[in-house]
Backbone as CSV, one residue per row, in Angstrom:
resi,resn,N_x,N_y,N_z,CA_x,CA_y,CA_z,C_x,C_y,C_z
1,MET,75.705,141.902,115.694,76.830,142.017,114.968,77.571,140.741,114.824
2,ALA,77.724,140.106,115.968,78.742,138.735,116.100,78.199,137.749,115.022
3,VAL,76.883,137.615,115.063,76.131,136.696,114.101,76.548,137.120,112.703
4,VAL,76.338,138.348,112.385,76.543,138.623,110.981,78.194,138.459,110.561
5,LEU,78.983,138.615,111.329,80.563,138.459,111.226,80.886,137.128,111.058
6,SER,80.169,136.102,111.837,80.710,134.815,112.082,79.772,134.165,110.974
7,THR,78.756,134.492,110.191,78.076,133.835,109.323,78.880,133.386,108.112
8,PRO,79.531,134.373,107.529,80.452,133.958,106.276,81.360,133.040,106.634
9,LEU,82.097,133.083,107.696,83.043,132.209,108.184,82.587,130.788,108.253
10,ALA,81.483,130.685,108.934,80.792,129.374,109.271,80.376,128.725,107.810
11,VAL,80.077,129.499,106.828,79.586,128.918,105.528,80.922,128.702,104.773
12,GLY,81.869,129.395,104.971,83.240,128.973,104.064,83.717,127.649,104.690
13,VAL,83.634,127.694,106.214,84.253,126.258,106.688,83.453,124.988,106.168
14,ALA,81.987,125.164,106.237,81.292,124.200,105.785,81.139,123.758,104.429
15,ALA,81.740,124.598,103.497,81.522,124.368,102.093,82.643,123.496,101.853
16,ALA,82.360,122.278,101.429,83.470,121.325,100.782,83.399,121.371,99.127
17,GLU,84.353,121.356,98.411,84.407,121.306,96.953,83.860,119.836,96.646
18,LEU,82.955,119.966,95.711,82.455,118.581,95.093,82.774,118.592,93.567
19,GLY,83.152,117.343,93.247,83.545,117.187,91.851,82.286,116.673,91.179
20,ASP,82.441,116.636,89.823,81.204,116.216,88.931,80.702,114.744,89.442
21,ASP,81.395,114.037,90.054,81.048,112.676,90.396,80.240,112.854,91.851
22,GLY,80.163,114.021,92.374,79.531,114.170,93.521,80.247,113.724,94.749
23,LEU,81.603,113.516,94.596,82.602,113.269,95.818,83.344,114.583,96.058
24,HIS,83.651,114.544,97.378,84.567,115.649,97.829,85.879,115.569,97.351
25,LYS,86.504,116.746,97.030,87.969,116.767,96.421,88.704,117.613,97.323
26,THR,89.846,117.259,97.395,91.001,117.882,98.178,92.247,117.950,97.353
27,SER,93.094,118.956,97.687,94.133,119.176,96.835,95.294,118.083,96.883
28,TRP,95.249,117.079,97.905,96.205,116.044,98.057,95.709,114.726,97.484
29,MET,94.483,114.914,96.933,93.956,113.617,96.256,94.530,113.438,94.820
30,ARG,94.820,112.300,94.256,95.588,112.230,93.024,94.524,111.811,91.877
31,ASP,94.539,112.472,90.886,93.793,111.892,89.760,94.628,111.054,88.836
32,THR,94.385,109.685,88.995,95.373,108.799,88.268,94.558,107.831,87.249
33,PHE,95.169,106.974,86.717,94.428,105.979,85.765,93.898,104.785,86.562
34,LYS,94.116,104.695,87.848,93.634,103.915,88.836,94.079,102.517,88.649
35,ASP,95.428,102.366,88.009,96.060,101.215,87.962,97.084,101.051,89.371
36,LEU,96.654,100.340,90.264,97.144,100.542,91.636,98.618,100.043,91.582
37,ARG,99.144,99.310,90.597,100.614,98.939,90.492,101.198,100.283,90.179
38,GLU,100.768,100.916,89.069,101.396,102.227,88.694,101.340,103.118,89.975
39,ASP,99.939,103.356,90.508,99.903,104.147,91.551,101.029,104.012,92.803
40,LEU,101.281,102.691,93.047,102.191,102.439,94.043,103.564,102.705,93.734
41,GLU,103.863,102.510,92.450,105.344,103.009,91.972,105.606,104.327,92.034
42,GLU,104.408,105.079,91.552,104.655,106.572,91.785,104.688,107.145,93.166
43,ALA,103.923,106.484,94.012,103.853,106.927,95.442,105.434,106.554,95.890
44,ASN,105.941,105.348,95.570,107.336,104.988,96.262,108.248,106.038,95.507
45,GLY,108.234,106.529,94.335,109.161,107.411,93.619,108.963,108.695,94.281
46,GLU,107.900,109.054,94.924,107.824,110.440,95.484,108.088,110.254,97.070
47,GLY,108.386,108.909,97.490,108.783,108.693,98.969,107.475,108.839,99.855
48,LYS,106.360,108.445,99.157,104.971,108.575,99.833,104.521,107.244,100.040
49,ARG,103.440,107.151,101.037,102.742,105.903,101.304,101.390,105.906,100.196
50,LEU,101.168,104.835,99.624,99.850,104.830,98.798,98.597,104.608,99.822
51,ALA,97.546,105.491,99.814,96.279,105.153,100.508,95.252,105.407,99.502
52,LEU,94.228,104.356,99.701,93.047,104.337,98.716,91.853,104.708,99.644
53,ILE,91.035,105.819,99.147,89.995,106.056,100.040,88.626,105.992,99.136
54,PHE,87.770,104.892,99.625,86.487,104.930,99.035,85.545,105.784,99.638
55,GLU,84.691,106.465,98.799,83.631,107.297,99.145,82.494,107.096,98.276
56,GLN,81.437,107.939,98.706,80.182,107.771,97.801,79.456,109.220,97.986
57,ARG,78.582,109.492,96.763,78.029,110.544,96.704,76.788,110.605,97.831
58,GLY,76.748,111.662,98.475,75.798,111.975,99.537,76.159,111.220,100.968
59,CYS,77.252,110.770,100.952,77.827,110.158,102.246,77.894,111.221,103.300
60,ILE,77.111,111.214,104.295,77.203,112.130,105.487,78.451,111.965,106.155
61,TYR,79.097,110.733,106.219,80.120,110.515,107.030,81.559,111.090,106.234
62,CYS,81.379,111.051,104.924,82.470,111.464,103.949,82.402,113.059,104.213
63,THR,81.234,113.546,104.076,81.063,115.007,104.412,81.792,115.465,105.736
64,LYS,81.445,114.691,106.636,81.932,115.005,108.064,83.553,115.047,107.858
65,MET,84.230,114.102,107.326,85.628,113.953,107.109,86.210,115.212,106.225
66,HIS,85.356,115.485,105.337,85.975,116.680,104.365,85.589,117.882,105.014
67,GLU,84.748,118.156,105.967,84.445,119.438,106.331,84.877,119.760,107.893
68,GLU,85.208,118.605,108.617,85.737,118.846,109.936,87.153,118.334,110.151
69,THR,87.424,117.115,109.505,88.654,116.465,109.799,89.899,116.780,108.744
70,PHE,89.645,116.582,107.496,90.641,116.948,106.381,91.227,118.404,106.383
71,PRO,90.098,119.339,106.661,90.688,120.734,106.574,91.634,121.196,107.692
72,ARG,91.612,120.427,108.830,92.565,120.739,109.908,93.934,120.867,109.418
73,PRO,94.700,122.037,109.545,96.079,122.043,108.901,97.015,120.870,109.204
74,GLU,96.868,120.595,110.462,97.846,119.363,110.978,97.541,118.155,110.263
75,VAL,96.183,117.974,109.976,95.811,116.736,109.241,96.092,116.816,107.754
76,SER,95.770,117.760,106.955,95.871,117.972,105.745,97.343,118.236,105.355
77,GLN,98.092,118.751,106.077,99.605,118.922,105.647,100.234,117.602,105.830
78,TYR,100.051,116.905,106.977,100.632,115.630,107.232,100.331,114.610,106.026
79,ILE,99.000,114.542,105.483,98.635,113.711,104.526,99.216,114.031,103.128
80,ALA,99.225,115.366,102.883,99.884,115.981,101.741,101.312,115.569,101.619
81,GLU,102.165,115.796,102.736,103.636,115.427,102.780,103.924,113.934,102.635
82,ASN,103.004,113.030,103.009,103.411,111.768,103.252,102.686,110.633,102.541
83,PHE,101.546,111.169,101.853,100.682,109.964,101.401,100.318,110.524,99.864
84,PHE,100.183,109.398,99.110,99.671,109.635,97.698,98.174,109.015,97.765
85,VAL,97.284,109.773,97.774,95.915,109.211,97.875,95.094,109.192,96.738
86,VAL,94.448,108.155,96.530,93.648,107.856,95.387,92.267,107.607,95.777
87,GLN,91.468,108.428,95.223,89.888,108.409,95.609,89.284,107.371,94.659
88,LEU,88.398,106.621,95.241,87.432,105.694,94.603,86.005,105.804,94.956
89,ASN,85.197,105.638,94.056,83.874,105.760,94.182,83.103,104.472,94.513
90,LEU,82.612,104.367,95.489,81.831,103.031,95.916,80.884,102.570,94.829
91,HIS,80.174,103.451,94.025,79.303,103.064,93.149,79.857,103.574,91.813
92,GLY,81.021,103.827,91.541,81.626,104.290,90.265,81.867,103.214,89.265
93,ASP,81.849,103.816,88.032,82.212,102.962,86.808,83.571,103.063,86.350
94,ILE,84.356,103.770,86.863,85.786,103.772,86.336,86.558,102.678,86.483
95,GLU,87.236,102.132,85.550,88.004,100.907,85.902,89.206,100.931,86.716
96,VAL,89.251,100.057,87.537,90.499,100.095,88.494,91.090,98.745,88.251
97,THR,92.474,98.777,88.309,93.258,97.550,87.994,93.999,97.197,89.375
98,ASP,93.460,96.115,89.794,94.002,95.714,91.424,95.483,95.215,91.226
99,PHE,96.075,94.889,92.286,97.522,94.503,92.284,97.644,93.210,91.499
100,ASP,96.455,92.308,91.648,96.609,91.057,90.998,96.316,91.100,89.541
101,GLY,96.158,92.235,89.081,96.014,92.337,87.558,94.346,92.408,87.298
102,GLU,93.480,92.070,87.962,92.154,92.006,87.697,91.658,93.594,87.604
103,VAL,90.985,93.835,86.278,90.349,95.168,85.999,88.925,94.997,86.209
104,LEU,88.381,95.897,87.036,86.949,96.089,87.359,86.412,97.456,87.651
105,PRO,85.175,97.779,87.142,84.724,99.154,87.576,84.794,99.194,89.129
106,GLU,84.946,100.478,89.578,85.243,100.899,90.934,84.017,100.088,91.911
107,LYS,82.733,100.082,91.369,81.671,99.439,92.173,82.052,97.889,92.394
108,GLU,82.509,97.360,91.420,82.646,95.871,91.254,83.862,95.543,92.089
109,MET,84.995,96.401,92.058,86.101,96.258,92.836,85.812,96.398,94.252
110,ALA,84.855,97.285,94.627,84.440,97.498,96.138,83.793,96.249,96.606
111,ARG,82.960,95.513,95.717,82.389,94.195,96.164,83.349,93.125,96.213
112,LYS,84.313,93.196,95.284,85.540,92.095,95.460,86.096,92.173,96.614
113,TRP,86.273,93.375,97.086,87.266,93.714,98.172,86.269,93.779,99.507
114,GLY,84.966,93.608,99.393,84.152,93.316,100.592,83.952,94.671,101.271
115,LEU,84.078,95.756,100.598,83.925,97.192,101.379,82.467,97.575,101.320
116,LEU,82.080,97.762,102.480,80.499,98.249,102.638,80.343,99.586,103.214
117,PHE,81.347,100.375,103.959,81.146,101.590,104.324,82.242,102.628,103.643
118,THR,81.657,103.892,103.855,82.333,105.021,103.251,82.326,105.895,104.220
119,PRO,83.408,106.606,104.586,84.618,106.571,103.787,85.365,105.355,104.403
120,THR,86.040,104.668,103.459,87.130,103.576,104.082,88.345,103.858,103.415
121,ILE,89.542,103.922,104.120,90.809,104.228,103.602,91.628,102.699,103.938
122,LEU,92.219,102.427,102.773,93.182,101.326,102.869,94.598,101.799,102.760
123,PHE,95.490,101.379,103.614,96.786,101.783,103.624,97.744,100.721,102.968
124,LEU,98.468,100.963,101.941,99.390,99.939,101.386,100.703,100.016,101.725
125,PRO,101.530,98.866,101.702,102.888,98.971,101.906,103.555,99.348,100.757
126,GLU,104.915,99.452,100.815,105.630,99.966,99.600,105.779,98.916,98.553
127,ALA,105.662,97.657,99.098,105.668,96.405,98.068,104.439,95.490,98.221
128,VAL,103.833,95.026,97.029,102.717,94.354,97.004,102.950,93.199,96.076
129,ALA,102.733,91.923,96.622,102.840,90.708,95.769,101.918,90.919,94.401
130,ASP,102.493,90.273,93.339,101.642,90.336,92.195,100.401,89.540,92.244
131,ASP,100.220,88.635,93.166,98.999,88.018,93.150,98.027,88.412,94.351
132,ALA,98.346,89.468,94.946,97.573,90.067,96.110,96.641,91.076,95.602
133,THR,95.482,90.899,96.394,94.528,92.261,96.277,94.827,93.404,97.187
134,ALA,94.256,94.427,96.938,94.647,95.568,97.859,94.261,95.409,99.310
135,PRO,93.048,94.620,99.696,92.886,94.549,101.050,93.666,93.484,101.681
136,GLU,94.189,92.347,100.849,95.109,91.435,101.347,96.396,92.113,101.674
137,ALA,96.847,93.109,100.914,98.199,93.625,101.013,98.233,94.842,102.007
138,ALA,96.952,95.399,102.375,96.833,96.463,103.160,97.538,96.412,104.526
139,VAL,98.112,97.405,105.031,98.751,97.290,106.421,97.792,97.679,107.436
140,ALA,96.852,98.469,106.838,95.667,98.832,107.984,94.585,99.176,107.139
141,VAL,93.374,99.298,107.620,92.330,99.771,106.993,91.567,100.717,108.013
142,MET,90.988,101.766,107.629,90.304,102.826,108.489,88.796,102.974,107.895
143,PRO,87.963,102.077,108.532,86.528,102.257,107.991,85.785,103.162,108.839
144,GLY,85.332,104.163,108.215,84.494,105.196,108.816,85.071,106.594,109.209
145,ALA,84.369,107.423,109.671,84.740,108.888,109.915,85.267,108.925,111.195
146,PHE,86.282,109.741,111.330,86.914,109.783,112.679,87.328,111.290,112.776
147,GLY,87.522,111.694,113.948,88.055,113.117,114.222,89.418,113.351,113.809
148,ALA,89.804,114.476,113.949,91.286,114.807,113.520,92.410,114.123,114.298
149,GLY,92.238,114.007,115.519,93.190,113.359,116.386,93.362,111.787,115.878
150,THR,92.340,111.019,115.876,92.330,109.699,115.501,92.882,109.627,113.998
151,THR,92.337,110.315,113.219,92.742,110.349,111.710,94.328,110.624,111.671
152,LEU,94.744,111.637,112.438,96.275,111.949,112.191,96.857,110.805,112.901
153,ASP,96.439,110.231,113.978,97.241,109.217,114.569,97.415,107.930,113.683
154,MET,96.184,107.511,112.937,96.269,106.404,112.089,97.133,106.713,111.019
155,PHE,97.265,107.970,110.359,97.956,108.259,109.282,99.576,108.148,109.650
156,THR,99.818,108.587,110.823,100.977,108.696,111.336,101.695,107.289,111.675
157,TRP,100.613,106.407,112.408,101.013,105.198,112.787,101.349,104.161,111.418
158,VAL,100.658,104.627,110.512,101.025,103.874,109.181,102.413,104.279,108.546
159,ASN,102.371,105.698,108.402,103.726,106.306,107.740,105.013,105.908,108.595
160,GLU,104.844,105.710,109.851,106.001,105.292,110.841,106.317,103.982,110.905
161,LYS,105.294,103.191,110.104,105.490,101.815,109.977,105.287,101.186,111.520
162,ARG,104.624,101.667,112.326,104.409,101.166,113.504,103.549,99.705,113.700
163,TYR,102.943,99.478,112.608,102.256,98.155,112.452,103.347,97.031,112.361
164,ALA,104.541,97.481,111.825,105.484,96.338,111.865,106.582,96.305,112.958
165,ALA,106.295,97.113,113.916,107.246,97.268,115.214,106.989,96.124,115.891
166,ASP,108.037,95.713,116.465,107.964,94.542,117.483,107.767,95.066,119.025
167,SER,107.027,96.219,119.090,106.909,96.915,120.329,105.694,96.324,121.166
168,GLY,104.695,95.606,120.427,103.459,95.217,120.987,102.400,96.426,120.979
169,GLU,102.739,97.531,120.378,101.825,98.724,120.530,101.002,98.606,119.139
170,ASP,99.940,97.895,119.274,99.142,98.023,118.101,98.268,99.649,118.082
171,PHE,97.619,99.732,117.046,97.132,101.023,116.804,96.309,101.540,118.051
172,GLN,95.447,100.707,118.513,94.620,101.334,119.656,95.604,101.751,120.947
173,ARG,96.494,100.924,121.175,97.532,101.413,122.157,98.368,102.611,121.943
174,TYR,98.683,102.774,120.655,99.416,103.816,120.022,98.486,105.139,120.070
175,HIS,97.390,104.903,119.751,96.394,106.234,119.810,96.104,106.465,121.360
176,ALA,95.925,105.521,122.106,95.729,105.780,123.611,96.855,106.558,124.119
177,ARG,98.038,106.325,123.865,99.279,106.872,124.309,99.042,108.296,123.624
178,ARG,98.994,108.459,122.477,98.997,109.953,121.826,97.910,110.726,122.367
179,ILE,96.669,110.259,122.793,95.767,111.195,123.653,96.282,111.462,124.852
180,ARG,97.010,110.487,125.588,97.649,110.926,126.764,98.699,112.033,126.584
181,GLU,99.565,111.867,125.574,100.590,112.871,125.348,99.997,114.262,124.965
182,ARG,98.893,114.210,124.257,98.099,115.466,123.926,97.615,116.367,125.206
183,ASN,97.594,115.331,126.429,97.365,115.912,127.621,96.090,116.604,127.742
184,ASN,95.202,116.386,126.807,93.724,117.114,127.014,92.706,116.023,127.146
185,GLY,93.152,114.849,127.255,91.885,113.802,127.205,91.033,113.719,126.162
186,SER,91.510,114.300,125.064,90.619,114.089,123.838,91.403,113.367,122.752
187,ALA,90.333,112.610,121.957,90.929,111.791,120.826,91.388,112.888,119.801
188,ASP,91.012,114.111,119.806,91.384,115.166,118.865,92.315,116.052,119.359
């Protein structure tokens, strides 16, 4: 009986919505024209931070993030309230306009930026120089799939501008402190 009752729940939790491009979709991802200058302006107008997430069809690590990390209420709510997230496809053909004005298909932009792994999240500051590329301007980059605690800590660290603090607490020290504060010894 327990197996029968738990099966629909397990299937519902594991099922992540896929778009026509084969990438996972969330309610907090923005469908934009992918002009990063406009996206930054819109993010700032909403009082949110711009984050770019590169993913690819069939990425098991992207699936892990979308099925195990992003659905956690504390993670999804924090992202939705504080970030303007634009999804990019590592092998996609949609044109992206970088902050420096260069326009390239997603896959060529990924090469220009030296991105090799998915998921990779780039976190942008509120202001970017006209001659800068997104990775040059990024205040942090999160390459790979992480658990809920690490992910939430990274988004929080960026949102609170701890990267600019003169406290000597880089992300790893901040994350270690947050693990201790959670008092369960877990990164999540």
